[in-house]
C-alpha positions in Angstrom: 15.8 108.0 212.9 19.1 107.3 211.6 19.9 108.5 207.9 22.5 106.4 206.1 24.0 106.6 202.8 24.4 103.2 201.3 27.6 103.2 199.2 26.5 101.1 196.3 25.4 101.5 192.8 23.6 98.0 192.8 19.8 98.5 192.8 19.4 94.9 193.8 21.2 95.3 197.0 19.4 98.5 197.7 16.1 96.8 197.4 17.2 93.8 199.6 18.5 96.0 202.4 15.4 98.3 202.2 13.1 95.3 202.5 15.3 94.0 205.3 15.4 97.3 207.3 11.7 97.8 206.7 11.7 101.7 207.2 13.7 101.6 210.6 16.3 104.0 208.8 16.3 106.4 206.0 18.5 104.8 203.5 19.8 107.1 200.9 21.4 105.6 197.5 24.6 107.2 196.0 22.2 108.4 193.1 19.7 109.9 195.5 22.7 111.7 197.4 23.7 113.0 193.8 26.9 111.0 193.9 27.9 109.1 190.6 31.1 107.5 191.0 32.0 103.9 190.7 34.0 103.2 193.8 36.9 100.9 193.3 37.3 97.5 195.1 41.0 97.1 194.8 41.6 95.1 198.0 42.1 91.2 198.6 39.8 91.0 201.4 35.8 91.8 201.8 36.6 93.8 204.9 39.0 96.1 203.0 36.7 96.7 200.0 33.6 97.3 202.3 35.8 99.9 204.3 37.1 101.4 201.1 33.6 102.2 199.9 32.2 103.6 203.2 35.4 105.7 203.6 35.4 107.1 200.2 31.7 108.3 200.6 32.2 109.5 203.9 35.1 111.5 203.1 33.0 113.2 200.1 29.7 113.8 202.3 30.8 113.8 205.9 27.5 111.8 206.5 26.9 108.6 208.4 27.5 105.8 205.6 27.4 102.1 205.3 28.6 99.8 202.4 29.0 96.1 202.1 31.3 93.6 200.0 29.9 90.1 199.4 31.9 87.2 198.1 31.0 83.6 197.1 33.5 81.2 198.7 33.6 77.7 197.1 35.5 75.1 199.1 36.8 73.1 196.3 38.2 76.1 194.6 40.0 77.2 197.6 37.7 80.0 198.5 37.3 81.4 194.9 35.7 83.4 193.6 35.9 85.2 196.9 36.4 88.9 197.0 36.7 88.7 193.0 33.1 87.3 192.7 31.7 90.2 190.7 34.7 90.2 188.2 35.3 86.5 188.3 35.2 86.4 184.5 36.7 89.6 183.9 36.2 93.5 184.6 33.0 93.7 182.9 30.8 92.3 185.7 28.9 90.0 183.5 27.0 87.8 185.8 26.4 85.1 183.4 30.1 84.8 182.3 30.9 84.6 186.1 28.4 81.6 186.6 29.5 79.9 183.4 33.3 80.0 184.8 32.3 78.8 188.1 30.4 75.8 186.8 33.2 74.9 184.2 35.7 75.2 187.1 33.4 72.9 189.3 33.1 70.4 186.5 33.6 66.7 188.0 33.8 68.2 191.6 31.7 66.2 194.0 32.3 68.7 196.7 30.2 71.5 195.9 30.1 73.3 199.4 30.0 77.1 199.3 29.1 79.9 201.4 28.2 83.5 200.7 30.0 86.1 203.2 28.9 89.7 203.3 30.8 92.2 205.4 29.1 95.5 206.1 31.3 98.6 206.9 29.4 101.3 209.0 30.9 104.7 209.6 28.8 106.5 212.2 29.9 109.4 213.9 33.5 109.4 212.5 34.0 105.6 213.7 33.9 102.6 211.7 32.2 99.3 212.7 32.3 96.0 210.8 29.5 93.3 210.8 29.4 89.8 208.9 26.9 87.6 207.7 27.4 84.0 206.4 25.1 81.6 204.5 26.4 78.1 203.8 25.1 76.1 201.0 26.1 74.3 197.8 26.6 75.1 194.3 24.1 73.2 191.7 25.4 71.5 188.6 23.0 73.7 186.4 21.2 77.1 186.7 17.7 77.3 188.2 15.3 80.3 188.6 15.2 83.6 187.2 14.7 85.8 190.3 17.6 87.5 192.3 21.2 88.5 190.8 24.7 87.2 190.8 25.3 83.7 191.6 21.6 83.3 192.8 20.8 80.9 190.0 23.4 78.2 191.1 23.4 78.6 195.0 21.0 76.4 197.3 21.2 77.4 201.0 21.5 74.7 203.5 18.0 73.8 204.7 16.6 74.7 201.4 15.5 72.8 198.3 15.7 75.5 195.7 18.1 78.2 194.6 18.1 81.7 195.6 16.9 82.6 192.1 13.9 80.2 192.5 12.9 82.1 196.0 10.8 85.2 196.7 12.7 87.9 198.4 11.0 86.9 201.8 12.1 83.3 201.2 15.7 84.3 200.3 15.9 86.5 203.5 15.2 83.5 205.7 18.7 82.5 204.6 20.4 85.5 203.2 24.0 86.2 204.3 23.3 90.0 203.5 20.2 90.0 205.8 22.4 88.4 208.5 24.9 91.1 208.4 22.3 93.9 208.2 20.5 92.5 211.2 23.7 92.9 213.2 23.9 96.5 212.0 20.2 97.1 213.0 20.7 95.4 216.4 23.7 97.8 216.8 21.8 100.9 215.6 19.0 100.3 217.9 21.0 99.4 221.0 
């Protein structure tokens, strides 16, 4: 069984990914690995930020590591908030402020198409591999639901009639961008 350090401090993402991998791998969080740092995301692409996170932790531990970076890309806003999704309304990573800013910026817009895009960076045996997952959908006019995190209360995936925040984890994972990327990682590791 592969043991992988997951280079994130986001417990919501850890729970999502552990649910998807379902015990196929031993996933160690930064906290469990005794690492207490906030890895910067200074780059202007999801790919570069994912690589930054996995590279920093790999350099510290010499272990096999994976990380991910996810962005919400809204068509009417030329792909914003994109790589800045977690800090859209400022450095505080305040998801409510981010949602408020997004809804204000979309006021009066009829095109509410959006997609979540996740890029996973895996460093395995000193080599990096990238995997991508996309979930297309639309932004609601108002927030609905209390589950999930981030932009989940305002995103309805194509083929669904409720937001991610109204779904159980199992329901969300039928559409999830993160699950799609992690499934590619799983297929690669099991090949």
